[in-house]
C-alpha positions in Angstrom: 11.8 -0.7 23.5 11.3 2.0 22.2 8.1 4.0 23.4 5.9 5.2 20.9 5.9 9.1 20.6 5.3 11.4 18.1 6.1 8.9 15.3 4.8 8.0 11.5 4.4 5.2 10.5 1.9 5.8 7.4 4.4 6.5 4.8 3.2 7.9 1.6 4.5 8.8 -1.9 5.0 12.1 -2.7 7.2 12.0 -5.8 5.4 9.1 -8.0 7.0 8.0 -11.5 6.6 4.6 -12.5 3.4 2.9 -11.3 1.9 3.5 -14.6 1.0 2.5 -17.8 3.1 3.7 -20.8 1.6 3.3 -24.3 5.4 4.0 -26.1 7.3 0.8 -25.2 10.4 3.1 -26.3 9.5 5.6 -23.6 12.9 5.3 -21.0 11.7 4.6 -17.5 14.2 1.9 -16.8 15.0 2.9 -13.2 13.8 5.7 -10.2 13.9 6.2 -6.5 11.6 7.7 -5.3 10.9 9.3 -2.2 8.6 8.2 0.7 7.0 10.2 3.6 5.6 9.8 7.2 1.7 10.3 6.6 1.5 12.5 10.2 4.3 14.5 9.0 3.0 18.3 7.9 4.4 17.8 5.0 1.6 15.3 3.3 -1.6 17.5 2.0 -3.5 14.2 4.3 -1.6 15.2 7.3 -4.0 14.5 10.1 -2.6 17.4 12.0 -0.6 17.4 16.1 -2.9 13.9 17.4 -1.4 13.1 20.3 0.0 8.9 20.9 -3.3 7.7 21.6 -5.0 9.3 18.5 -2.2 8.3 16.1 -2.1 4.5 16.7 -6.1 4.7 16.9 -5.7 6.1 13.4 -3.6 3.3 12.4 -5.8 0.8 13.4 -8.8 2.7 11.1 -7.1 2.8 8.3 -5.3 -0.9 8.2 -8.1 -2.0 8.8 -10.1 -0.3 5.9 -7.5 -1.8 4.4 -7.7 -4.6 5.2 -11.9 -4.6 4.3 -10.8 -3.3 1.1 -8.5 -6.7 1.0 -11.0 -8.6 1.4 -13.7 -7.4 -0.3 -11.0 -8.1 -3.0 -10.4 -11.4 -2.8 -13.8 -13.2 -4.3 -13.3 -15.8 -6.9 -11.8 -13.9 -10.5 -15.3 -15.0 -12.2 -16.4 -12.6 -10.3 -14.6 -9.8 -10.6 -15.6 -6.9 -12.8 -12.8 -4.7 -14.1 -14.7 -1.5 -14.2 -15.4 -2.4 -9.8 -13.6 -1.2 -7.4 -14.7 -2.0 -4.1 -12.5 0.4 -1.8 -15.0 3.0 -0.1 -13.0 6.4 -1.7 -12.7 9.0 0.7 -9.2 10.2 1.2 -9.1 9.2 4.8 -9.0 5.6 3.9 -5.9 6.2 1.9 -1.8 6.6 3.0 -0.6 7.7 -0.6 -0.9 10.6 -2.4 1.1 11.8 -5.3 2.7 15.2 -6.3 2.7 14.8 -10.4 3.0 17.7 -13.2 0.5 17.2 -16.1 0.7 17.9 -19.5 2.6 20.8 -21.7 2.7 23.6 -19.9 3.1 20.8 -16.9 0.2 21.2 -13.9 0.4 20.7 -10.7 -2.1 17.9 -9.2 -2.6 15.5 -5.9 -3.6 12.0 -6.5 -4.6 9.4 -4.7 -2.6 6.4 -5.0 -3.8 3.2 -5.1 -2.4 -0.2 -5.4 -5.8 -1.6 -5.3 -7.3 -0.2 -8.4 -5.8 -0.2 -12.5 -6.3 3.1 -13.9 -4.3 6.7 -13.2 -7.2 9.7 -13.6 -7.6 13.3 -13.4 -10.9 15.6 -13.3 -10.6 17.4 -17.2 -12.9 20.2 -18.2 -15.1 20.2 -19.9 -16.7 19.1 -17.0 -20.3 17.3 -16.8 -20.0 16.7 -12.7 -16.4 17.7 -11.5 -16.4 17.7 -7.6 -14.9 20.6 -6.0 -10.8 21.3 -6.4 -9.2 23.7 -5.0 -6.8 24.3 -8.0 -7.6 24.0 -11.9 -9.2 21.4 -13.6 -6.6 19.9 -15.8 -7.7 21.6 -19.6 -6.5 19.0 -22.2 -7.4 21.8 -24.9 -4.1 23.7 -22.7 -1.2 21.2 -23.6 0.3 20.7 -26.8 1.6 16.9 -25.0 -2.1 15.5 -24.9 -3.7 13.0 -27.1 -6.4 11.2 -27.7 -6.2 7.4 -27.7 -8.4 5.8 -30.7 -10.7 3.4 -30.6 -8.5 0.9 -32.9 -5.7 1.1 -31.0 -5.4 -2.1 -29.3 -5.9 -0.2 -25.6 -9.2 0.3 -26.3 -9.7 -3.3 -26.1 -8.6 -3.4 -23.3 -10.9 -3.3 -19.9 -12.1 -1.2 -18.6 -11.3 0.3 -21.4 -14.4 0.4 -24.2 -14.9 2.0 -27.7 -18.5 4.4 -27.7 -20.3 6.4 -29.9 -16.5 6.5 -31.9 -14.5 7.8 -28.6 -12.4 5.6 -26.1 -13.7 5.9 -23.1 -13.8 4.9 -19.4 -15.7 4.0 -16.5 -14.8 3.4 -13.5 -16.9 2.0 -10.1 -16.5 2.5 -6.1 -17.7 1.4 -3.4 -20.2 3.6 -2.2 -21.9 5.2 -5.6 -19.0 6.9 -7.1 -17.6 6.8 -9.9 -15.7 8.5 -12.3 -15.5 8.3 -16.5 -14.1 10.4 -19.2 -11.8 9.9 -22.0 -9.0 7.8 -22.5 -5.5 9.3 -22.8 -2.1 10.0 -22.9 -0.2 12.1 -21.7 4.1 13.8 -20.5 3.5 13.5 -16.5 6.4 14.7 -15.2 8.2 13.8 -11.5 10.1 16.0 -8.8 12.7 13.3 -8.5 15.7 14.8 -5.9 16.6 17.8 -7.0 15.4 17.8 -10.8 12.4 16.9 -13.0 12.1 14.2 -14.9 9.5 13.6 -17.9 7.5 10.5 -18.6 5.5 11.0 -22.0 3.1 9.0 -23.3 1.3 8.3 -20.1 -1.6 6.6 -20.3 -4.6 8.2 -18.4 -8.7 9.0 -17.9 -9.3 12.6 -18.6 -11.8 12.7 -16.6 -15.4 14.9 -16.8 -17.6 13.2 -15.7 -16.8 11.8 -11.6 -20.1 11.9 -9.3 -20.2 11.2 -5.2 -16.2 12.0 -4.2 -16.2 13.3 -1.0 -12.3 14.6 -1.4 -11.7 17.4 0.2 -10.4 20.5 -2.3 -7.3 18.7 -2.4 -7.1 15.8 -4.6 -8.1 15.8 -8.8 -8.1 11.7 -8.7 -6.6 9.1 -8.2 -3.1 7.3 -9.8 -3.9 3.0 -10.4 -1.0 0.6 -9.7 -0.9 -0.6 -13.6 2.9 -2.4 -14.1 6.2 -0.9 -12.8 9.6 -0.3 -14.8 11.5 -3.6 -15.7 8.9 -5.7 -13.8 10.9 -4.9 -10.2 10.4 -2.2 -7.0 12.3 -2.3 -3.6 11.3 -0.5 -0.7 13.3 -0.6 2.7 10.6 1.4 5.4 12.4 3.1 8.5 11.8 2.2 11.5 9.5 4.7 12.4 9.9 4.5 16.8 14.1 4.9 15.5 13.6 7.8 12.9 11.3 9.9 12.8 12.2 12.4 10.6 13.5 10.1 8.3 11.9 9.4 5.0 12.4 6.0 3.5 12.6 4.8 -0.5 10.6 3.4 -3.1 12.9 1.9 -5.9 11.5 1.2 -9.5 13.3 -1.0 -12.4 17.1 -1.1 -12.0 17.6 0.9 -9.7 15.6 -2.3 -8.0 17.7 -4.8 -8.7 19.3 -5.3 -5.4 21.4 -8.6 -5.0 23.0 -9.5 -2.2 24.1 -12.9 -0.5 22.8 -12.9 2.6 19.1 -12.7 1.2 16.4 -14.9 0.9 14.0 -15.7 -1.9 10.1 -16.5 -1.6 7.6 -17.7 -4.4 4.5 -14.7 -5.2 1.6 -14.6 -7.5 -0.4 -11.9 -8.4 -3.6 -11.6 -8.2 -5.6 -9.5 -11.2 -6.2 -7.1 -8.3 -2.7 -5.8 -7.9 -2.2 -8.3 -4.9 0.5 -10.0 -4.0 0.0 -13.4 -2.8 2.7 -15.8 -0.7 2.7 -19.3 -0.2 2.8 -19.3 4.3 3.4 -23.0 5.9 3.6 -22.1 9.5 4.6 -19.2 12.1 6.2 -19.5 15.2 5.9 -17.4 18.4 9.3 -17.1 20.4 10.8 -19.3 18.5 8.2 -22.4 18.7 6.4 -23.3 15.8 2.8 -23.9 16.2 2.5 -26.8 13.3 0.0 -25.6 11.9 -2.3 -27.9 9.4 -1.4 -28.1 6.0 -3.0 -26.0 3.3 -4.0 -23.8 7.0 -3.5 -20.6 4.8 -4.4 -21.6 1.9 -6.1 -19.4 -0.8 -9.1 -21.4 -1.7 -11.6 -21.3 -4.3 -13.9 -19.2 -3.0 -11.5 -16.4 -2.4 -10.9 -17.4 1.4 -7.8 -18.2 2.8 -4.1 -17.0 0.9 -1.6 -14.8 2.7 -0.7 -11.1 1.1 1.8 -9.1 1.8 1.1 -5.7 1.8 2.8 -2.0 2.7 -1.2 -0.1 3.1 -2.2 -1.9 6.2 0.0 -1.2 8.6 -0.7 -4.3 11.5 -0.3 -7.7 10.4 -4.1 -10.0 10.5 -4.3 -12.9 10.5 -7.7 -15.6 9.8 -9.9 -15.2 12.6 -9.5 -19.5 13.5 -5.4 -19.4 13.0 -5.3 -16.6 15.0 -7.1 -17.1 17.6 -4.1 -20.4 17.6 -0.7 -17.5 17.3 -2.6 -15.1 19.7 -3.0 -18.0 22.6 0.7 -18.8 22.1 1.5 -14.9 22.5 -0.2 -15.1 25.6 0.8 -18.2 26.9 4.4 -16.6 26.7 3.4 -13.7 28.9 1.9 -14.9 31.2 5.2 -17.7 31.6 6.7 -14.1 32.8 4.2 -13.0 34.7 2.9 -9.9 32.5 -0.6 -9.6 33.7 -3.3 -9.7 30.7 -5.5 -6.0 30.4 -8.5 -6.8 28.1 -10.5 -3.6 28.0 -7.0 -1.9 27.8 -7.8 -1.1 23.9 -10.7 -0.7 21.8 -8.5 -1.9 19.2 -6.1 -4.2 19.7 -7.3 -7.6 21.3 -4.0 -8.6 23.3 -2.3 -6.4 25.8 -0.5 -6.4 28.7 0.3 -4.2 31.3 3.9 -2.4 30.4 6.9 -1.9 32.5 10.4 -0.2 31.6 12.7 -3.5 32.9 10.6 -6.0 30.8 12.9 -7.3 28.2 11.0 -10.9 26.5 9.4 -10.3 24.0 8.0 -13.0 21.8 9.4 -12.8 18.4 6.8 -14.1 15.2 8.1 -16.3 12.0 6.7 -16.7 8.8 7.5 -19.8 7.7 7.3 -19.8 3.4 7.6 -22.2 1.0 11.2 -22.0 -0.1 12.4 -19.2 3.7 11.0 -18.0 6.5 10.5 -14.3 7.5 11.7 -13.6 11.4 9.8 -10.6 12.9 12.2 -9.5 15.7 10.1 -8.0 19.3 11.4 -4.6 17.8 8.3 -4.6 15.7 5.7 -6.4 17.3 3.7 -4.3 19.6 3.2 -1.1 20.1 4.0 0.4 23.2 1.7 2.7 25.2 4.1 4.2 28.0 1.4 6.9 29.6 -1.5 4.5 29.9 1.0 1.6 31.0 0.7 -1.1 28.4 1.8 -2.7 25.1 0.0 -4.2 22.7 0.7 -7.3 20.0 0.0 -5.6 16.1 -2.1 -8.4 15.0 -5.5 -8.2 13.9 -7.8 -10.8 12.9 -9.6 -10.7 9.1 -12.4 -13.2 8.4 -11.3 -14.1 5.4 -7.6 -13.2 4.3 -4.3 -13.2 6.4 -2.1 -9.9 5.4 2.1 -8.9 6.0 1.5 -5.6 7.3 4.2 -2.7 7.2 4.6 -2.7 11.1 6.0 -5.7 10.6 8.0 -5.2 7.3 10.3 -2.5 8.9 14.0 -2.3 8.4 13.8 -5.3 6.1 14.8 -4.6 2.2 11.8 -6.0 0.3 13.0 -6.5 -3.6 8.9 -8.0 -5.7 10.4 -9.4 -9.4 7.3 -9.7 -11.4 9.3 -11.9 -13.8 10.3 -14.5 -11.8 7.6 -14.3 -9.3 9.7 -14.0 -6.0 10.3 -11.6 -3.4 14.2 -11.4 -2.3 14.0 -10.1 1.7 16.9 -9.5 3.7 17.1 -7.4 6.8 19.1 -4.0 6.4 18.8 -0.4 8.6 16.6 0.9 6.5 17.9 4.6 7.5 20.9 4.8 6.2 19.1 3.8 2.4 20.1 6.2 0.3 19.1 7.6 -3.4 21.4 6.3 -5.6 
């Protein structure tokens, strides 16, 4: 086990091009590869400063818990979902990802928060009715030659959260805590930094928001980039192991760049709900290669929105629904007790199952997710947070009141390919530090 030093595990997207709704189907957004930069890197606009090891792990837990709570709130039955309502409280401290986007012609740089749990891209626009403080000049649509409003008779305007009011196609998004963003539905050319060049994507639908209330941004943020669609229904990532490659970036691929085929890949089924969350059919769990034997349906998604197993990169640690969590952690506890590892009940305020650390100890337990078509085995390297200076290590699993989530920590050094066309995810082990732009 490597030591947990000044690592960075919370990846943020610095250059994103295709997580958006294109008004023109002829747009040439067929394949892109994007750089992922660690959140704790000084390059990040959300950089929290030079935190200690303990402070970073605590921050990871706080943001992961906020993400898990958000996923829980969004897992309500579809009959109760309002496309205009987003249940995550909007504060930059609740986000891992930011996006550096150039708007319009001539282009103007903006930082947006990236959120897989909302549907719309929006940025502040002049003339303001209500605008929050923003360090960069607010986008002026009249100064761009490529800006266009979506008319009310466009089919797009009949798609929630868009609607026609007073002869104009408008949007309104409500967030938890009372924040809201509203304005004109429009199209614009977005330009992104990609490797050593700029890539222009015309006809991107976005909200030109001039009435934005109760946001508490720090001045570097101009709006939000929601997850609307992906090029050719394909995206792929391979998260670099945070202990080993402190400064290494990961790469997020879309479209043809993401269509990776390998003989060693396994395939599992997934489905996407209305909130763009990815559910997997989890059947059982093993700890240290010992299958627990959960009853059929233990992890099934129920009509009331409870249960189910999601895969998510916004939550760093894995979360398991409370009942099964207690069973899984009992197996971890029995494993470490059998090797003489003493549980330290009050070692961490964040993680429940922590044990005395010894650099000579090697018998760390793996964990296997048994899905309907294949098994995903998480090796011990990716199962623990080690606090060497404090003298203990913790199992990187927490509990959720409603759902289970396979988090980013357990996904490290694995290639994942999401195919929305077939409703499947392909995956295989990979040294993600060797991943490069095509």
